[in-house]
C-alpha positions as CSV (number, residue, x, y, z in Angstrom):
1,M,89.3,111.3,-52.1
2,S,90.0,107.6,-51.4
3,L,92.8,107.4,-53.9
4,R,94.4,110.6,-52.5
5,F,94.1,109.2,-49.0
6,L,95.7,105.9,-50.1
7,N,98.5,107.8,-51.8
8,R,99.1,109.9,-48.7
9,I,99.2,106.7,-46.5
10,R,101.6,105.0,-49.0
11,K,104.1,107.9,-48.6
12,T,104.1,107.8,-44.8
13,T,107.1,106.4,-42.9
14,G,104.7,104.2,-40.9
15,F,103.4,102.4,-44.0
16,R,107.0,101.8,-45.3
17,L,108.1,100.4,-41.9
18,T,105.0,98.2,-41.8
19,V,105.8,96.9,-45.3
20,W,109.5,96.3,-44.4
21,Y,108.7,94.6,-41.1
22,S,106.0,92.4,-42.8
23,A,108.3,91.5,-45.7
24,I,111.2,90.5,-43.5
25,F,108.9,88.4,-41.2
26,I,107.3,86.6,-44.2
27,L,110.5,86.1,-46.1
28,S,112.1,84.8,-42.9
29,S,109.2,82.3,-42.5
30,L,109.6,81.2,-46.1
31,A,113.3,80.7,-45.6
32,L,112.8,78.7,-42.5
33,F,110.3,76.5,-44.3
34,G,112.7,76.0,-47.2
35,I,115.5,75.0,-44.8
36,A,113.1,72.6,-42.9
37,Y,111.8,71.1,-46.2
38,V,115.3,70.5,-47.5
39,L,116.5,69.0,-44.2
40,L,113.3,66.7,-44.0
41,S,113.7,65.6,-47.6
42,S,117.4,64.9,-47.2
43,S,116.7,63.0,-44.0
44,L,114.0,60.8,-45.6
45,K,116.1,60.2,-48.7
46,Q,119.1,59.2,-46.6
47,K,117.0,56.8,-44.5
48,D,115.5,55.2,-47.6
49,H,119.0,54.8,-49.0
50,E,120.3,53.2,-45.8
51,T,117.3,50.8,-45.9
52,I,118.0,49.9,-49.5
53,Q,121.7,49.4,-48.9
54,A,121.0,47.1,-45.9
55,K,118.6,45.0,-48.0
56,L,121.1,44.9,-50.8
57,K,123.8,43.5,-48.6
58,D,121.3,41.0,-47.2
59,Y,120.2,39.6,-50.6
60,Q,123.9,39.6,-51.8
61,A,124.6,37.2,-48.9
62,Q,121.5,35.1,-49.8
63,Y,122.6,34.9,-53.4
64,R,126.1,33.7,-52.5
65,T,124.6,30.8,-50.5
66,G,121.9,29.7,-52.9
67,G,121.6,31.9,-55.9
68,I,118.3,33.1,-57.2
69,I,116.5,30.2,-55.4
70,A,117.8,31.5,-52.1
71,I,116.5,35.0,-52.8
72,R,113.1,33.6,-53.9
73,N,112.9,31.5,-50.7
74,E,113.7,34.5,-48.6
75,L,110.9,36.4,-50.3
76,N,108.4,33.6,-49.7
77,F,109.5,33.4,-46.1
78,E,108.9,37.1,-45.6
79,K,105.5,36.8,-47.3
80,Y,104.4,33.9,-45.1
81,A,105.6,35.9,-42.1
82,G,103.2,38.7,-43.0
83,K,105.8,41.3,-43.9
84,P,104.7,43.7,-46.7
85,N,106.7,43.6,-49.9
86,I,107.9,47.1,-50.4
87,F,111.1,46.4,-52.3
88,F,111.9,46.1,-56.0
89,I,114.2,43.2,-56.6
90,R,115.9,42.3,-59.9
91,V,118.7,40.0,-60.8
92,A,120.3,40.8,-64.1
93,G,122.6,38.5,-66.2
94,P,125.9,39.4,-67.6
95,K,124.2,41.0,-70.7
96,N,121.9,42.9,-68.4
97,Q,118.9,40.7,-69.2
98,T,116.4,40.1,-66.4
99,L,116.8,36.8,-64.7
100,F,114.6,37.4,-61.7
101,L,112.1,40.2,-60.9
102,S,110.0,40.9,-57.8
103,L,107.8,44.0,-57.6
104,P,106.3,45.7,-54.6
105,D,102.7,44.8,-53.7
106,Q,99.9,46.5,-55.6
107,W,102.2,47.5,-58.4
108,G,101.4,46.8,-62.0
109,N,103.8,46.0,-64.8
110,V,107.1,47.8,-64.9
111,D,108.8,48.8,-68.1
112,L,112.2,47.3,-67.7
113,K,113.6,48.6,-71.0
114,S,115.4,51.5,-69.3
115,L,117.1,49.0,-67.0
116,E,117.9,46.4,-69.7
117,N,119.2,49.0,-72.1
118,G,121.5,50.5,-69.5
119,D,125.2,50.1,-69.3
120,S,125.8,46.7,-67.8
121,S,129.4,47.6,-67.0
122,V,128.2,49.9,-64.3
123,K,128.2,47.6,-61.4
124,E,127.5,50.0,-58.5
125,S,125.1,52.9,-59.1
126,W,121.7,54.5,-58.3
127,T,119.0,54.6,-60.9
128,Y,115.4,55.7,-61.0
129,L,112.6,53.7,-62.5
130,R,109.0,54.9,-63.2
131,A,106.4,52.3,-62.4
132,G,103.3,52.3,-64.6
133,D,100.9,55.2,-64.1
134,R,102.2,56.0,-60.6
135,K,103.4,59.5,-60.0
136,K,106.5,58.4,-58.2
137,G,108.7,55.4,-59.1
138,V,111.5,53.5,-57.5
139,E,115.1,54.4,-56.5
140,I,117.3,51.5,-57.3
141,A,120.7,50.6,-56.0
142,S,122.9,48.1,-57.9
143,A,125.7,45.8,-56.8
144,P,127.7,43.1,-58.5
145,L,127.3,39.4,-57.8
146,P,130.2,36.8,-57.8
147,D,129.1,35.1,-61.0
148,G,129.1,38.2,-63.1
149,C,125.5,39.0,-62.6
150,S,124.2,42.1,-60.8
151,L,121.6,42.6,-58.1
152,Q,119.3,45.6,-58.0
153,I,117.2,46.5,-55.0
154,G,114.8,49.5,-55.0
155,K,112.2,51.1,-52.9
156,N,109.2,53.2,-54.0
157,M,109.2,56.8,-53.0
158,E,105.4,57.2,-52.5
159,N,105.5,57.3,-48.8
160,R,108.3,59.8,-48.8
161,E,106.6,62.1,-51.3
162,E,103.2,61.8,-49.4
163,L,104.9,63.0,-46.2
164,L,106.6,65.9,-48.0
165,E,103.3,66.8,-49.7
166,S,101.6,66.8,-46.3
167,F,104.3,69.1,-45.1
168,R,103.8,71.5,-48.0
169,K,100.1,71.6,-47.5
170,A,100.5,72.3,-43.8
171,F,102.9,75.1,-44.6
172,I,100.5,76.7,-47.1
173,G,97.7,76.5,-44.4
174,V,100.1,78.1,-41.9
175,M,101.2,80.9,-44.2
176,I,97.9,82.7,-44.2
177,P,98.0,83.4,-40.5
178,V,101.7,84.0,-40.7
179,I,101.1,86.8,-43.3
180,L,98.4,88.3,-41.2
181,L,100.6,88.1,-38.1
182,G,103.4,89.7,-40.1
183,V,101.3,92.6,-41.2
184,I,99.7,93.2,-37.8
185,G,103.1,92.8,-36.1
186,G,104.7,95.2,-38.6
187,Q,102.0,97.8,-38.0
188,F,102.3,97.4,-34.2
189,L,106.1,97.8,-34.3
190,A,105.9,100.8,-36.7
191,F,103.3,102.4,-34.4
192,R,105.5,101.9,-31.3
193,A,108.7,103.0,-33.1
194,L,107.1,106.2,-34.5
195,R,105.3,107.2,-31.3
196,P,107.9,109.8,-30.3
197,I,107.7,111.3,-33.8
198,R,104.0,111.6,-33.5
199,H,104.3,113.3,-30.1
200,L,106.9,115.6,-31.6
201,I,104.5,116.5,-34.5
202,N,101.6,117.1,-32.1
203,T,103.7,119.3,-29.9
204,V,104.9,121.4,-32.9
205,R,101.3,121.7,-34.2
206,A,100.2,122.9,-30.8
207,I,102.9,125.5,-30.6
208,T,102.2,126.6,-34.1
209,A,98.5,126.9,-33.5
210,T,98.6,128.6,-30.1
211,G,102.0,130.4,-30.1
212,K,102.7,129.0,-26.6
213,I,106.1,127.4,-26.3
214,D,105.6,126.0,-22.8
215,S,104.5,122.6,-24.4
216,R,106.9,119.7,-24.2
217,V,107.1,116.4,-26.0
218,P,106.4,113.4,-23.7
219,T,109.6,111.4,-23.2
220,G,109.9,107.6,-23.2
221,Q,112.0,105.2,-21.2
222,T,113.7,103.3,-24.1
223,G,116.8,105.6,-24.2
224,D,117.1,105.1,-28.0
225,E,117.9,107.7,-30.7
226,L,114.3,108.9,-30.9
227,D,114.2,109.5,-27.2
228,E,117.4,111.4,-27.4
229,L,115.9,113.5,-30.2
230,V,112.9,114.2,-28.0
231,L,115.1,115.3,-25.1
232,L,117.2,117.6,-27.4
233,F,114.0,119.0,-28.8
234,N,112.6,119.7,-25.3
235,Q,116.0,121.3,-24.4
236,M,115.8,123.5,-27.5
237,L,112.2,124.6,-26.6
238,G,113.4,125.4,-23.1
239,Q,116.2,127.6,-24.4
240,I,113.9,129.3,-26.8
241,E,111.4,129.9,-24.0
242,V,114.1,131.4,-21.9
243,L,115.2,133.6,-24.7
244,I,111.7,134.8,-25.5
245,N,110.8,135.4,-21.9
246,G,114.1,137.3,-21.5
247,M,113.3,139.4,-24.5
248,K,109.8,140.1,-23.2
249,E,111.1,141.1,-19.8
250,T,113.7,143.3,-21.3
251,L,111.2,145.0,-23.6
252,D,108.9,145.6,-20.6
253,N,111.7,147.1,-18.6
254,V,112.8,149.2,-21.5
255,A,109.3,150.4,-22.1
256,H,108.9,151.3,-18.5
257,D,112.2,153.0,-17.9
258,L,112.3,154.9,-21.2
259,R,109.4,157.0,-20.2
260,T,111.3,159.2,-17.8
261,P,114.3,160.0,-20.1
262,M,112.0,160.4,-23.2
263,T,109.8,162.8,-21.2
264,R,112.8,164.7,-20.2
265,L,114.0,164.9,-23.8
266,R,110.7,166.1,-25.0
267,G,110.5,168.8,-22.3
268,V,114.0,170.1,-23.1
269,A,113.2,170.1,-26.8
270,E,110.0,172.0,-26.3
271,L,111.8,174.6,-24.2
272,A,114.4,175.0,-26.9
273,L,111.8,175.5,-29.6
274,Q,110.2,178.4,-27.8
275,A,110.8,181.6,-29.8
276,D,112.1,183.8,-27.0
277,Q,115.0,181.5,-26.0
278,S,118.5,182.6,-26.6
279,P,121.2,180.6,-28.5
280,D,122.9,179.8,-25.3
281,T,119.8,178.3,-23.9
282,C,119.3,176.2,-27.0
283,R,122.9,174.9,-26.8
284,E,122.3,174.0,-23.2
285,A,119.1,172.2,-24.2
286,L,120.9,170.3,-26.9
287,A,123.7,169.3,-24.5
288,D,121.0,168.0,-22.1
289,C,119.4,166.1,-25.0
290,L,122.8,164.5,-25.9
291,E,123.3,163.5,-22.2
292,E,119.9,161.9,-22.0
293,S,120.4,160.2,-25.3
294,E,123.7,158.8,-24.1
295,R,122.0,157.6,-20.9
296,V,119.2,155.9,-22.8
297,L,121.8,154.2,-25.2
298,K,123.8,153.0,-22.3
299,M,120.7,151.6,-20.6
300,L,119.7,149.8,-23.7
301,N,123.1,148.3,-24.3
302,T,123.4,147.2,-20.7
303,L,119.9,145.6,-20.8
304,M,120.9,143.7,-24.0
305,D,124.1,142.5,-22.4
306,I,122.2,141.3,-19.3
307,S,119.6,139.5,-21.4
308,E,122.2,137.8,-23.5
309,A,124.2,136.7,-20.5
310,E,121.1,135.4,-18.7
311,T,119.8,133.4,-21.7
312,G,123.2,132.0,-22.6
313,A,123.4,133.9,-25.9
314,L,126.3,136.1,-24.7
315,K,129.4,135.2,-26.8
316,L,132.5,134.9,-24.6
317,K,136.0,135.0,-25.9
318,L,137.6,132.6,-23.4
319,E,141.3,132.9,-22.8
320,P,143.8,132.6,-19.9
321,V,143.4,135.9,-17.9
322,N,145.6,137.1,-15.1
323,I,143.1,138.3,-12.5
324,S,145.9,140.2,-10.7
325,E,146.7,142.2,-13.8
326,L,143.0,142.8,-14.5
327,L,142.3,144.1,-11.0
328,G,145.3,146.4,-11.3
329,N,143.9,147.9,-14.4
330,V,140.5,148.4,-12.8
331,V,142.0,150.0,-9.7
332,E,144.1,152.3,-11.9
333,L,141.1,153.3,-13.9
334,Y,139.3,154.5,-10.8
335,R,142.3,156.0,-9.1
336,Y,141.3,159.6,-9.8
337,V,137.7,158.9,-8.5
338,A,139.2,157.6,-5.3
339,E,141.5,160.5,-4.9
340,D,138.6,163.0,-5.5
341,K,136.7,161.4,-2.6
342,Q,139.8,161.0,-0.5
343,L,139.3,157.2,-0.4
344,V,142.0,154.6,0.3
345,V,142.0,151.7,-2.0
346,H,143.9,148.7,-0.5
347,T,144.8,145.8,-2.8
348,A,146.0,142.3,-1.8
349,Y,146.5,139.6,-4.3
350,P,149.4,137.6,-5.8
351,R,151.3,138.6,-8.9
352,E,149.8,135.8,-11.0
353,L,146.3,134.4,-10.6
354,Y,144.9,132.9,-13.7
355,V,141.4,131.8,-14.8
356,T,139.9,131.1,-18.2
357,A,137.5,133.9,-18.9
358,D,136.5,136.7,-21.3
359,R,138.9,139.6,-20.4
360,H,136.6,142.4,-21.5
361,R,133.4,141.1,-19.9
362,L,135.2,140.2,-16.6
363,Q,136.8,143.6,-16.4
364,Q,133.4,145.1,-17.0
365,A,131.9,143.2,-14.1
366,L,134.8,144.0,-11.7
367,A,134.7,147.7,-12.7
368,N,131.0,147.8,-11.8
369,L,131.7,146.3,-8.4
370,L,134.5,148.8,-7.7
371,D,132.5,151.7,-9.0
372,N,129.7,150.8,-6.6
373,A,132.1,150.5,-3.7
374,L,133.6,153.9,-4.4
375,K,130.2,155.5,-5.0
376,Y,128.7,154.4,-1.7
377,T,131.8,154.8,0.5
378,P,131.8,158.3,2.2
379,S,134.9,160.6,1.9
380,G,137.8,159.4,4.0
381,G,136.6,155.8,3.9
382,R,138.4,152.6,2.7
383,V,137.9,150.1,-0.1
384,E,139.7,146.8,-0.1
385,V,140.3,144.7,-3.3
386,E,141.5,141.2,-2.6
387,A,141.9,138.0,-4.5
388,D,143.1,134.5,-3.7
389,A,143.3,131.1,-5.3
390,H,141.5,128.0,-4.1
391,P,141.7,124.4,-5.4
392,Q,138.9,124.7,-7.9
393,E,138.2,128.4,-8.1
394,V,139.5,132.0,-7.6
395,V,137.7,134.3,-5.2
396,I,137.7,138.0,-5.6
397,D,136.5,140.2,-2.7
398,I,135.7,143.9,-3.0
399,K,134.9,145.4,0.4
400,D,133.7,149.0,1.2
401,S,133.2,150.9,4.4
402,G,129.9,152.4,3.2
403,P,126.5,152.5,4.9
404,G,125.7,148.9,4.2
405,I,122.6,147.3,2.7
406,P,119.5,146.5,4.7
407,L,118.9,142.8,5.1
408,E,115.5,142.9,3.3
409,E,117.0,144.6,0.3
410,I,119.9,142.2,-0.3
411,P,117.8,139.7,-2.5
412,K,116.5,142.6,-4.6
413,I,119.8,144.4,-5.4
414,W,120.4,141.9,-8.3
415,D,117.1,142.8,-10.0
416,R,117.2,144.9,-13.0
417,L,116.6,148.7,-12.5
418,Y,116.2,148.2,-8.8
419,R,117.5,151.0,-6.6
420,G,117.3,150.9,-2.8
421,D,116.5,153.8,-0.6
422,Q,120.2,154.7,0.0
423,S,121.1,154.5,-3.7
424,R,118.4,156.8,-5.0
425,S,120.6,159.8,-4.1
426,Q,123.3,158.5,-6.4
427,R,123.2,158.8,-10.1
428,G,122.9,155.5,-12.0
429,L,120.7,153.2,-14.0
430,G,120.2,150.4,-11.4
431,L,121.7,147.8,-13.8
432,G,125.2,147.5,-12.6
433,L,124.8,144.6,-10.2
434,S,122.4,142.8,-12.6
435,L,125.1,143.0,-15.2
436,V,127.7,141.7,-12.7
437,K,125.6,138.7,-11.8
438,A,124.8,137.9,-15.4
439,I,128.5,138.0,-16.5
440,V,129.7,135.9,-13.6
441,A,126.9,133.4,-14.2
442,A,127.9,133.2,-17.9
443,H,131.4,132.2,-16.7
444,R,129.7,129.5,-14.5
445,G,130.6,131.3,-11.4
446,Q,128.6,133.0,-8.7
447,V,128.6,136.3,-6.8
448,E,127.6,136.8,-3.2
449,V,127.2,139.8,-0.8
450,T,127.4,140.2,2.9
451,S,126.6,143.5,4.5
452,E,126.3,145.1,7.9
453,L,124.5,148.5,8.4
454,G,127.0,151.2,9.3
455,V,130.0,149.0,8.7
456,G,130.0,148.2,4.9
457,S,129.5,145.5,2.3
458,R,131.6,142.8,0.9
459,F,131.0,141.4,-2.7
460,S,132.6,138.1,-3.4
461,V,133.0,136.8,-6.9
462,H,133.7,133.0,-7.2
463,L,135.1,132.0,-10.6
464,P,136.0,128.5,-11.6
465,K,139.5,128.1,-13.1
466,Q,138.1,126.3,-16.1
467,P,134.5,127.3,-16.8
């Protein structure tokens, strides 16, 4: 079980992020130490070389004035003055033999073979000499003297190496808390970075377990890519919730309103199946069944269109549409209906009035509005169809001289399958205005109604020129 748990942890994104954060932090610390170590070592070496060069020039001057005796006197003077002897001093003859030698304090014998066997023609150079059993030796600088001899001044590197070794030990002691800090910091950063992902996982698990899609992922304030992902996921959940609620509402409405036509269909079919009925009665029963079936099919299609439009799933084929031409087609379509009821249809709109819309859906909405106006206007009445352009929108008005709509019913006329008291005498599904509102909303427009009892109603459709 423990191995399986470790393998599962090892495969998680949080573990990988922790390892990456820790590795970067630790490697960065190592790199900084390396740079600091190199800079410190170079600085100490340069300082030692400057000190040796200064001493070399000083003893060159002493040699010019009094030879080896002057150098020896200078060393004795420094000794009596209490100055520590930290320099290696050697005067070599023309054949590189040792003429004078002074070693730093507390140093044993020095093997001079490496110096005496060197190339005596090299007058200016740096050499390294190991002193006895000491770990570190002496760095030596050489310079020529006027009489053909050479002067060598060196300084031991023990102090420098001890300082560097102390620096290394201090770094090793610091690295343990640095590693712990890197791991803890990496884990903390990974935990913070993946918090939106964990919220997302918990929300998905809750939705999967309960089937409720009203849960939302908590959003942060960082505004990074993960927060954007959370926002998009919440928007997707919201759209899915709207779609599902719309489907549920549609199914409830269909289940409720299918009872009447299905009961009617069943009754007609039962009458037709009676043995004593004539063929003419059966044909009439079949015609009634076809009519009811067509009514049910129309209701289902309209409900689906409304649901798709309200949930944003309705596909619109947007193109430039001349509203004036579209209104002319709708008015011509209902010309015979108006003539049968002896109604006057007055139109007022310019020849060209363009919007970007779905021609078929917009014509469907306008046809429903005109159909309602003609249906509720009594014989001899008047229906006005007008349209005009505004800076940002086009407004279409369809006004009738019907009985009007009671004030308390105006908010309800947009509901599905709602039919007011005055509309119950007219044949219809009660879905026309719901479909109009849904189609106009899908075009990012709005539809309004103003009505006065006994005078008539005016439906105004506001369509943006560019939805």
